[in-house]
DRENPA-866770 format. One record per residue: residue number from 1; residue in three letters; x, y, z of N, C-alpha, C in turn. Coordinates in steps of 0.1 Angstrom, whole numbers, plus 2048, in hexadecimal, padded with zeros to 3 digits. Layout:
! residues N
NUM/ALA/X/Y/Z/X/Y/Z/X/Y/Z
...
END
This chain:
! residues 131
1/MET/730/B0F/269/724/B0E/265/71A/B04/267
2/PRO/711/B05/26F/708/AFA/272/705/AF5/262
3/GLU/702/AE5/265/706/ADE/261/6F4/AD6/25D
4/THR/6EB/AD3/269/6DE/ACE/268/6D5/ADC/26B
5/TYR/6C9/AD9/266/6BB/ADD/268/6BA/AE8/278
6/ALA/6BB/AE0/280/6BA/ADF/290/6C2/AEA/295
7/GLU/6D2/AEB/28D/6DE/AF3/293/6DD/B04/287
8/GLN/6D6/B00/281/6D0/B0B/276/6C6/B13/27F
9/TYR/6BB/B0E/284/6B0/B12/28C/6B3/B16/29D
10/PHE/6BD/B13/29E/6C1/B12/2AE/6C4/B1D/2B2
11/PRO/6CA/B28/2AA/6CB/B37/2B2/6BC/B3C/2B8
12/VAL/6B4/B38/2AB/6A6/B3F/2A5/69D/B3C/2B4
13/LEU/69C/B34/2B6/696/B29/2BF/69C/B2D/2D3
14/VAL/6AB/B2C/2D0/6AF/B35/2DE/6AB/B45/2E1
15/GLN/6A6/B4B/2D1/6A2/B58/2D4/698/B5A/2D9
16/ALA/691/B50/2D3/682/B53/2D6/67C/B4F/2E1
17/LEU/686/B46/2E6/687/B3F/2F5/68B/B4F/2FD
18/LEU/694/B56/2FD/695/B5D/306/691/B6A/301
19/ALA/687/B6E/2F7/67E/B77/2F8/674/B74/2FF
20/MET/66F/B6B/2FF/660/B69/306/662/B64/314
21/ALA/66C/B60/319/674/B62/329/674/B6D/32C
22/LEU/680/B75/326/67C/B8A/32A/670/B8E/329
23/ALA/667/B89/31F/65A/B90/320/653/B8A/32D
24/ALA/652/B7F/32A/64B/B77/339/64B/B7A/349
25/GLY/65C/B7D/34B/661/B83/354/65F/B95/357
26/LEU/65C/B9D/34F/65B/BA8/350/64A/BA6/351
27/LEU/644/B9F/34E/635/BA5/350/634/B9D/364
28/THR/63B/B95/364/636/B90/371/63F/B97/37E
29/ALA/64E/B9F/378/652/BA9/384/648/BB8/387
30/SER/641/BB8/378/63A/BC7/379/62E/BC2/381
31/TYR/628/BB5/37F/61C/BB1/386/620/BB2/394
32/LEU/62C/BAB/396/62F/BA5/3A8/62E/BB3/3B1
33/LEU/637/BBF/3A6/63C/BCB/3AF/637/BD5/3AB
34/GLY/62E/BD4/3A1/624/BE3/39D/61C/BE0/3AB
35/LYS/615/BED/3A8/60C/BF1/3B4/5FB/BF1/3AA
36/ARG/5F5/BF0/3B7/5E6/BE8/3AF/5DC/BF2/3B4
37/VAL/5D9/C00/3B0/5D4/C0B/3B4/5C6/C0C/3AC
38/ARG/5BC/C0B/3B1/5B1/C09/3A9/5A7/C1A/3AC
39/ASN/5A1/C20/3A7/59A/C2B/3A5/597/C30/398
40/ARG/58E/C3A/39B/587/C3F/38F/58B/C47/385
41/VAL/595/C4E/389/59D/C54/37B/5A5/C4A/374
42/LYS/5AD/C40/37C/5B6/C32/377/5AE/C2D/36D
43/ASP/5A1/C26/373/597/C1D/36A/58E/C28/35D
44/THR/58C/C33/359/58E/C3B/34C/595/C3A/343
45/PRO/58A/C36/338/595/C36/32B/59B/C43/329
46/TYR/5A8/C3E/325/5B2/C4B/322/5AE/C52/311
47/GLU/5AA/C5A/30A/5A9/C61/300/5AF/C70/2FF
48/SER/5BB/C6B/302/5C7/C79/2F8/5C1/C87/308
49/GLY/5C2/C83/30F/5C0/C90/31C/5B2/C95/31B
50/MET/5A9/C8C/314/59D/C94/311/593/C8A/319
51/VAL/588/C93/319/57F/C89/326/574/C83/31A
52/PRO/574/C78/31E/56E/C68/311/55F/C72/314
53/THR/559/C6F/30A/547/C71/306/542/C64/2FD
54/GLY/534/C67/301/52B/C56/2FC/532/C4B/2FA
55/ASP/531/C44/2F9/535/C36/2F9/53F/C32/2EE
56/ALA/546/C23/2F0/54D/C1C/2E7/549/C17/2D9
57/ARG/53D/C19/2DB/533/C0F/2D1/52E/C19/2C5
58/HIS/534/C26/2C4/52E/C33/2B9/530/C2F/2AD
59/ARG/52D/C32/2A1/531/C2B/294/53D/C35/28F
60/PHE/545/C35/288/54E/C38/284/54C/C3D/274
61/SER/551/C48/271/54D/C49/264/557/C3E/259
62/VAL/556/C3C/24C/558/C35/243/568/C38/243
63/LYS/56B/C46/242/576/C4D/23B/585/C4B/246
64/PHE/582/C45/252/58B/C40/25B/58E/C34/253
65/TYR/586/C28/254/589/C1D/249/58E/C1C/23E
66/LEU/58E/C28/236/590/C2C/228/59E/C31/22A
67/VAL/5A4/C38/236/5AF/C3A/236/5B9/C30/23B
68/ALA/5B5/C28/244/5BA/C1D/243/5BA/C16/23C
69/MET/5B6/C10/231/5B9/C0A/223/5C2/C0E/21D
70/LEU/5BE/C22/21F/5CB/C22/214/5D8/C22/21C
71/PHE/5D5/C22/229/5E4/C20/22D/5EF/C12/22B
72/ILE/5E3/C0C/22D/5E7/BF7/22D/5EA/BF8/219
73/LEU/5E4/C03/212/5EA/BFF/204/5F1/C02/202
74/PHE/5FC/C11/205/604/C1D/201/60E/C11/208
75/ASP/610/C0D/213/616/C03/21C/61C/BF6/215
76/ILE/615/BF3/20F/612/BE2/209/61D/BE9/1FE
77/GLU/61E/BF5/1F7/621/BFA/1E7/62D/BF8/1ED
78/ALA/634/C01/1F7/641/C06/1FB/649/BF5/201
79/ILE/63D/BEE/203/647/BE0/204/64D/BDC/1FB
80/PHE/642/BDB/1EE/642/BD7/1E4/653/BDB/1DA
81/LEU/651/BEC/1DD/658/BF4/1D3/668/BF3/1DB
82/TYR/669/BED/1E9/677/BEA/1EE/67F/BDC/1E1
83/PRO/677/BD2/1E7/67E/BC5/1DE/687/BC9/1D2
84/TRP/677/BD3/1CC/678/BD4/1BD/684/BDD/1B7
85/ALA/68B/BE6/1C1/694/BF0/1BF/69E/BE8/1BF
86/VAL/6A1/BDE/1C8/6AA/BD2/1CB/6B1/BCE/1C3
87/VAL/6A8/BC6/1B8/6AB/BC1/1AE/6A7/BC3/19F
88/TYR/6A6/BD0/1A2/6A2/BD7/192/6AC/BD2/18A
89/ARG/6B9/BD6/18C/6C5/BD6/184/6C5/BC4/17B
90/GLU/6C3/BBB/185/6BE/BB1/181/6B4/BAA/176
91/LEU/6AD/BAE/176/69C/BB0/16F/69C/BB8/163
92/LYS/6A4/BC3/164/6A2/BCC/15B/695/BCF/157
93/MET/695/BCF/14C/686/BD7/144/67A/BCF/149
94/PHE/67B/BC3/14C/66F/BBA/152/66D/BBF/161
95/ALA/674/BC1/166/670/BC7/175/669/BD6/173
96/PHE/66E/BE1/167/668/BEB/163/65A/BEC/163
97/VAL/65A/BE2/15B/649/BE2/152/642/BDC/15D
98/GLU/646/BD3/164/63F/BCB/173/63E/BD5/17C
99/MET/646/BE0/17C/644/BE9/187/63A/BF6/184
100/LEU/63C/BFA/176/630/C02/16F/627/BFC/173
101/VAL/622/BF3/16F/610/BEA/16F/60D/BEC/181
102/PHE/616/BE9/186/616/BEC/193/610/BF7/19A
103/VAL/618/BFD/19A/614/C0F/19B/60D/C13/193
104/VAL/60A/C13/188/5FB/C14/17D/5EF/C11/187
105/LEU/5F0/C03/18D/5E3/C00/199/5DE/C06/1A2
106/ILE/5EF/C09/1A7/5EE/C0D/1B8/5E6/C1C/1B4
107/LEU/5F1/C24/1A7/5E6/C30/1A9/5DD/C36/1A1
108/SER/5D4/C27/19B/5C7/C2B/195/5BC/C26/1A4
109/GLY/5C2/C1F/1AE/5B8/C1E/1BA/5B8/C2D/1C0
110/PHE/5C6/C31/1C1/5C8/C43/1C8/5BE/C4A/1C2
111/PHE/5BD/C49/1B4/5B8/C56/1AF/5A2/C54/1B0
112/TYR/5A6/C44/1B2/597/C3E/1B5/595/C44/1C2
113/ILE/599/C44/1CB/596/C48/1DA/59B/C57/1D5
114/TRP/5A1/C5E/1D2/59F/C6A/1CF/593/C72/1CC
115/LYS/591/C6B/1C1/582/C71/1B9/573/C6E/1C1
116/LYS/575/C62/1C8/56C/C5E/1D3/566/C6A/1DD
117/GLY/576/C71/1E2/576/C7B/1EA/578/C74/1FA
118/ALA/57F/C67/1FB/58A/C5E/203/594/C69/20C
119/LEU/595/C71/208/59F/C7B/209/598/C89/20F
120/ASP/591/C8D/20C/58D/C99/20F/585/C94/220
121/TRP/58C/C9F/227/588/CA0/23A/580/CAC/239
122/SER/57D/CB7/230/576/CBE/23A/56C/CC3/236
123/PRO/562/CCB/242/554/CC4/23F/54E/CCA/232
124/GLU/552/CD4/22F/54B/CDE/221/54C/CD4/217
125/SER/557/CCF/212/559/CC4/209/551/CB8/20A
126/THR/54D/CB4/214/541/CA7/218/534/CAF/211
127/ALA/531/CB9/21A/525/CC0/219/520/CC3/20A
128/ASN/52C/CC6/202/52C/CC6/1F3/528/CBB/1EB
129/ARG/52D/CAF/1F0/52A/CA8/1E7/523/C9F/1EA
130/LYS/515/C9F/1F4/50A/C99/1FA/4FF/CA3/1F3
131/ARG/502/CAD/1EE/4F9/CB4/1E4/4F5/CB0/1D7
END
């Protein structure tokens, strides 16, 4: 059993150094052994097999950002639910009430964005909302 602080974290340091050495070695090998072919087809951006149109600076709909925020919101909810489930028996009713408050807050945010129409992607629902 490691006794000092340095002995405890030495395996972590060794693993981090090995990971960095492996990554550097693979990048170096790829650079030295790889082909360097430059042509017009290879330099075009890849967009799922479709011919790219326009430039990269056009505006995106706000819905893309809303969906990203929703993903983060529900991802964080799942992260908080797991440790709660692990210690639920130890905390008993306190844990239940705290998680009930948390879930109510999350659901209120969900219903708010639902009513705002952030989850409606069909063109006719967007046209009806503008009227």
